[in-house]
C-alpha positions as CSV (number, residue, x, y, z in Angstrom):
1,M,180.7,233.6,102.4
2,N,180.4,237.3,102.4
3,I,183.6,239.2,101.5
4,K,183.4,241.3,104.6
5,I,183.3,238.2,106.8
6,R,186.1,236.6,104.9
7,N,188.3,239.7,105.5
8,T,187.5,239.7,109.2
9,L,188.3,236.0,109.4
10,T,191.7,236.7,107.9
11,E,192.3,239.2,110.7
12,I,191.5,236.6,113.3
13,I,193.7,234.0,111.7
14,A,196.6,236.5,111.5
15,V,196.3,237.5,115.2
16,A,196.0,233.8,116.3
17,I,199.1,232.9,114.4
18,A,201.0,235.9,115.9
19,I,199.9,235.1,119.4
20,T,200.8,231.4,119.0
21,W,204.2,232.3,117.7
22,M,204.7,234.8,120.5
23,Y,203.7,232.4,123.2
24,S,206.1,229.8,121.9
25,K,209.0,232.3,122.0
26,L,208.2,233.9,125.4
27,N,208.2,230.7,127.6
28,G,211.1,232.0,129.7
29,A,210.0,235.7,129.8
30,A,211.0,236.0,133.4
31,N,214.6,235.3,132.6
32,M,214.8,237.3,129.3
33,S,216.1,240.8,129.0
34,I,213.9,243.6,127.9
35,A,215.8,243.9,124.6
36,S,215.1,240.2,123.7
37,I,211.5,240.5,124.8
38,T,211.0,243.6,122.6
39,Q,212.6,241.8,119.7
40,V,210.1,238.9,120.0
41,L,207.2,241.3,120.3
42,V,208.2,243.3,117.2
43,Q,208.7,240.1,115.3
44,S,205.3,238.9,116.3
45,I,203.7,242.1,115.0
46,G,205.6,241.6,111.7
47,I,204.4,238.0,111.6
48,S,200.8,239.2,112.2
49,I,201.1,241.5,109.2
50,L,202.6,238.9,107.0
51,A,200.0,236.3,108.1
52,A,197.2,238.7,107.4
53,I,198.5,239.3,103.8
54,F,199.1,235.6,103.0
55,S,195.9,234.4,104.6
56,A,193.9,237.1,102.7
57,I,195.5,236.0,99.5
58,A,194.9,232.3,100.2
59,I,191.3,232.8,101.3
60,H,190.5,235.0,98.3
61,I,192.0,232.4,95.9
62,V,190.1,229.5,97.6
63,S,186.9,231.5,97.6
64,A,187.3,232.4,93.9
65,I,187.9,228.7,93.0
66,I,184.9,227.5,95.0
67,T,182.4,230.2,93.9
68,K,183.9,230.6,90.4
69,S,183.2,234.4,90.5
70,K,184.8,237.5,91.7
71,E,183.1,239.6,94.4
72,K,183.5,243.3,94.6
73,N,184.2,244.9,97.9
74,V,181.4,247.5,98.0
75,I,181.6,249.9,101.0
76,D,178.4,251.8,102.1
77,E,177.4,253.7,105.1
78,R,176.6,250.6,107.1
79,D,180.1,249.3,106.6
80,N,181.5,252.6,107.7
81,M,179.4,252.5,110.9
82,I,180.4,248.9,111.6
83,E,184.1,249.8,111.2
84,F,183.5,252.8,113.4
85,Y,181.9,250.7,116.2
86,A,184.7,248.1,115.9
87,L,187.3,250.9,116.1
88,R,185.7,252.4,119.2
89,L,185.5,249.0,120.9
90,S,189.2,248.4,120.1
91,N,190.2,251.8,121.5
92,V,188.1,251.2,124.7
93,I,189.6,247.8,125.3
94,F,193.1,249.0,124.7
95,G,192.7,252.1,126.8
96,I,191.3,250.2,129.8
97,S,194.0,247.6,129.4
98,L,196.7,250.2,129.3
99,V,195.4,251.9,132.4
100,I,195.2,248.6,134.3
101,I,198.7,247.6,133.2
102,L,200.2,251.0,134.2
103,A,198.5,250.7,137.6
104,L,199.9,247.2,138.0
105,L,203.4,248.5,137.1
106,G,203.2,251.5,139.4
107,W,201.4,250.3,142.5
108,F,201.7,246.5,142.4
109,N,205.3,246.1,141.2
110,L,204.6,244.2,138.1
111,P,207.9,243.5,136.4
112,I,208.5,245.6,133.3
113,N,209.0,242.5,131.2
114,F,205.5,241.4,131.8
115,G,204.2,244.9,131.4
116,I,205.6,245.1,127.9
117,I,204.2,241.7,127.0
118,A,200.8,242.6,128.5
119,I,200.6,245.8,126.5
120,T,201.3,243.9,123.3
121,L,198.7,241.2,124.2
122,S,196.2,243.9,124.9
123,V,196.6,245.2,121.4
124,F,196.0,241.7,120.0
125,L,193.0,241.3,122.3
126,A,191.5,244.6,121.2
127,S,192.0,243.5,117.6
128,I,190.3,240.2,118.2
129,C,187.3,241.7,120.0
130,S,186.8,244.3,117.3
131,T,186.9,241.6,114.7
132,F,184.3,239.5,116.5
133,L,182.1,242.6,116.7
134,K,182.4,243.1,113.0
135,I,181.4,239.5,112.3
136,Y,178.5,239.9,114.7
137,L,177.3,243.1,113.0
138,Y,177.8,241.8,109.5
139,K,175.6,238.8,110.2
């Protein structure tokens, strides 16, 4: 497996772990205070970062054991363009999501608890979509 695809798979694994953990903690979000919801969301971002680090280490070790060689992470212009396209997609998805959430908060009386959760989930969704675009473009 290509090192670029392995790195993007670790991003997907980390976000999936964070979303699963966040979902398990926010079952009663309608009855939770904004402070407790914000604590859960900040913890889920921390879990996402830690999961990315640990899954990258684990996947790198398993890959090195299987292939018995060390791959170098060479970055060229193509990689920079792929990263740029993925970043643009991520920004577009997050921007559109943010506008929709703010419209729902302002005109359709979406509770602020769900607005905060939706903003965090839109960040995770943008990350997942940009990662899938990277996998598609690397193939």
